[in-house]
Backbone as CSV, one residue per row, in Angstrom:
resi,resn,N_x,N_y,N_z,CA_x,CA_y,CA_z,C_x,C_y,C_z
1,UNK,78.808,-210.350,84.988,80.205,-210.149,85.261,80.939,-211.448,84.910
2,UNK,81.983,-211.299,84.095,82.770,-212.472,83.724,84.227,-212.089,83.533
3,UNK,85.067,-213.086,83.474,86.497,-212.868,83.305,86.742,-212.069,82.023
4,UNK,87.581,-211.042,82.118,87.909,-210.216,80.959,87.116,-208.927,80.869
5,UNK,86.070,-208.769,81.680,85.295,-207.523,81.677,86.129,-206.397,82.279
6,UNK,85.960,-205.201,81.733,86.704,-204.032,82.186,85.741,-203.068,82.877
7,UNK,86.138,-202.562,84.045,85.310,-201.666,84.844,86.102,-200.413,85.198
8,UNK,85.382,-199.315,85.490,86.031,-198.103,85.982,85.452,-197.753,87.346
9,UNK,86.282,-197.131,88.175,85.884,-196.709,89.505,85.068,-195.432,89.368
10,UNK,83.852,-195.410,89.907,82.933,-194.287,89.669,83.473,-192.951,90.152
11,UNK,84.071,-192.890,91.338,84.518,-191.597,91.847,85.923,-191.210,91.368
12,UNK,86.650,-192.150,90.728,87.942,-191.844,90.092,87.955,-192.589,88.748
13,UNK,87.340,-192.016,87.707,87.190,-192.726,86.427,88.500,-193.148,85.754
14,UNK,89.630,-192.547,86.153,90.912,-192.939,85.558,91.335,-194.338,86.011
15,UNK,90.771,-194.798,87.134,91.113,-196.118,87.668,90.264,-197.175,86.965
16,UNK,90.947,-198.095,86.288,90.283,-199.169,85.544,90.673,-200.513,86.149
17,UNK,89.712,-201.428,86.219,89.939,-202.759,86.793,89.500,-203.834,85.812
18,UNK,90.338,-204.851,85.650,90.058,-205.974,84.768,89.717,-207.188,85.629
19,UNK,88.555,-207.798,85.382,88.125,-208.975,86.155,88.984,-210.167,85.736
20,UNK,89.646,-210.787,86.717,90.467,-211.960,86.436,89.814,-213.253,86.909
21,UNK,88.879,-213.134,87.875,88.266,-214.341,88.427,87.011,-213.975,89.213
22,UNK,85.991,-214.809,89.097,84.824,-214.714,89.972,84.720,-216.041,90.721
23,UNK,84.347,-215.970,91.984,84.288,-217.187,92.789,83.327,-216.982,93.959
24,UNK,82.951,-218.087,94.583,82.100,-218.059,95.770,82.947,-218.391,96.992
25,UNK,82.902,-217.515,97.972,83.659,-217.710,99.207,82.709,-218.202,100.297
26,UNK,83.158,-219.184,101.065,82.351,-219.702,102.170,82.714,-218.955,103.446
27,UNK,81.696,-218.596,104.212,81.919,-217.943,105.499,81.202,-218.773,106.555
28,UNK,81.969,-219.254,107.523,81.411,-220.047,108.609,81.074,-219.122,109.764
29,UNK,79.885,-219.272,110.310,79.440,-218.452,111.428,79.648,-219.238,112.725
30,UNK,80.220,-218.581,113.702,80.526,-219.237,114.980,79.261,-219.660,115.737
31,UNK,78.237,-218.811,115.719,77.012,-219.175,116.421,76.328,-220.312,115.664
32,UNK,75.775,-221.227,116.407,75.149,-222.396,115.796,73.714,-222.089,115.383
33,UNK,73.315,-222.690,114.292,71.935,-222.532,113.849,71.036,-223.424,114.694
34,UNK,69.764,-223.320,114.505,68.819,-224.094,115.303,68.696,-225.543,114.831
35,UNK,69.379,-225.908,113.760,69.240,-227.247,113.193,70.383,-228.143,113.659
36,UNK,70.148,-228.952,114.657,71.097,-229.953,115.154,72.459,-229.396,115.546
37,UNK,72.527,-228.146,115.928,73.769,-227.514,116.395,74.899,-227.521,115.362
38,UNK,74.563,-227.543,114.081,75.578,-227.422,113.032,75.876,-225.944,112.806
39,UNK,77.124,-225.610,112.521,77.424,-224.198,112.232,76.762,-223.786,110.916
40,UNK,76.388,-222.540,110.836,75.781,-222.076,109.588,76.879,-221.560,108.659
41,UNK,76.639,-221.707,107.371,77.611,-221.325,106.347,76.927,-220.391,105.360
42,UNK,77.605,-219.294,105.012,77.117,-218.380,103.984,78.000,-218.518,102.748
43,UNK,77.395,-218.433,101.586,78.134,-218.423,100.323,78.124,-216.981,99.825
44,UNK,79.310,-216.399,99.670,79.422,-214.990,99.304,80.086,-214.881,97.927
45,UNK,79.367,-214.358,96.910,79.975,-214.169,95.592,81.066,-213.094,95.653
46,UNK,82.237,-213.418,95.115,83.372,-212.497,95.145,83.958,-212.335,93.751
47,UNK,84.800,-211.314,93.603,85.469,-211.044,92.337,86.911,-210.653,92.633
48,UNK,87.816,-211.127,91.786,89.223,-210.742,91.881,89.543,-209.917,90.641
49,UNK,90.173,-208.768,90.838,90.498,-207.877,89.720,91.963,-207.474,89.806
50,UNK,92.466,-207.009,88.680,93.778,-206.383,88.644,93.563,-204.962,88.132
51,UNK,94.165,-204.003,88.795,94.035,-202.603,88.396,94.971,-202.381,87.208
52,UNK,94.414,-201.962,86.072,95.198,-201.808,84.846,95.495,-200.355,84.509
53,UNK,94.862,-199.411,85.187,95.132,-197.988,84.960,94.802,-197.230,86.237
54,UNK,95.570,-196.202,86.495,95.326,-195.391,87.680,96.475,-195.468,88.671
55,UNK,96.255,-194.895,89.836,97.281,-194.777,90.873,97.829,-196.127,91.347
56,UNK,96.997,-197.139,91.421,97.394,-198.450,91.946,97.588,-199.492,90.844
57,UNK,98.036,-199.052,89.681,98.221,-199.931,88.516,99.072,-201.147,88.877
58,UNK,98.593,-202.324,88.462,99.317,-203.569,88.688,98.933,-204.306,89.952
59,UNK,98.126,-203.704,90.818,97.746,-204.348,92.076,96.554,-205.280,91.874
60,UNK,96.596,-206.418,92.572,95.465,-207.350,92.568,94.612,-207.047,93.782
61,UNK,93.297,-207.066,93.594,92.376,-206.791,94.691,91.215,-207.766,94.642
62,UNK,90.661,-208.079,95.817,89.485,-208.950,95.916,88.368,-208.155,96.558
63,UNK,87.157,-208.332,96.028,85.979,-207.641,96.524,84.827,-208.618,96.639
64,UNK,83.920,-208.343,97.559,82.616,-208.990,97.549,81.873,-208.342,96.379
65,UNK,81.214,-209.137,95.539,80.601,-208.602,94.321,79.639,-207.456,94.606
66,UNK,78.888,-207.525,95.671,77.936,-206.464,96.007,78.664,-205.138,96.236
67,UNK,79.781,-205.165,96.955,80.569,-203.952,97.194,81.219,-203.461,95.903
68,UNK,81.717,-204.388,95.097,82.344,-204.038,93.820,81.341,-203.318,92.919
69,UNK,80.116,-203.840,92.858,79.092,-203.247,91.991,78.654,-201.857,92.457
70,UNK,78.819,-201.557,93.737,78.502,-200.216,94.237,79.541,-199.184,93.814
71,UNK,80.786,-199.614,93.638,81.883,-198.680,93.365,82.331,-198.634,91.915
72,UNK,82.107,-199.708,91.167,82.609,-199.801,89.798,81.463,-199.913,88.797
73,UNK,81.697,-199.420,87.586,80.742,-199.565,86.484,81.457,-200.193,85.296
74,UNK,80.740,-201.062,84.583,81.305,-201.758,83.433,81.513,-200.792,82.273
75,UNK,82.626,-200.973,81.588,82.896,-200.198,80.383,82.305,-200.987,79.225
76,UNK,81.276,-200.428,78.629,80.589,-201.097,77.523,81.267,-200.711,76.210
77,UNK,81.389,-201.687,75.313,81.964,-201.430,73.975,80.940,-201.833,72.931
78,UNK,81.027,-201.195,71.789,80.090,-201.460,70.700,80.238,-202.893,70.174
79,UNK,81.489,-203.289,69.889,81.750,-204.574,69.265,82.773,-205.330,70.105
80,UNK,82.376,-206.444,70.718,83.285,-207.185,71.576,84.001,-208.310,70.865
81,UNK,83.953,-208.364,69.551,84.669,-209.438,68.818,86.153,-209.296,69.049
82,UNK,86.810,-210.457,69.236,88.261,-210.429,69.501,88.981,-211.213,68.464
């Protein structure tokens, strides 16, 4: 997954999403880990997309990559030369 990839929503194929950014989000957990009482931190891969076709055209949305991959499929093209 990289910036510029185009995906479609599996249960509504008319909805298309363009990847604008991929990033890692930090999540701090309130409960302390067993190591010197430091809070534990999770790194969560995320993706930001803009809907380019469908009912919500023009809207920006953020997803956790795992959830995004469950709902969207990449649109493959024969020749990606630009």
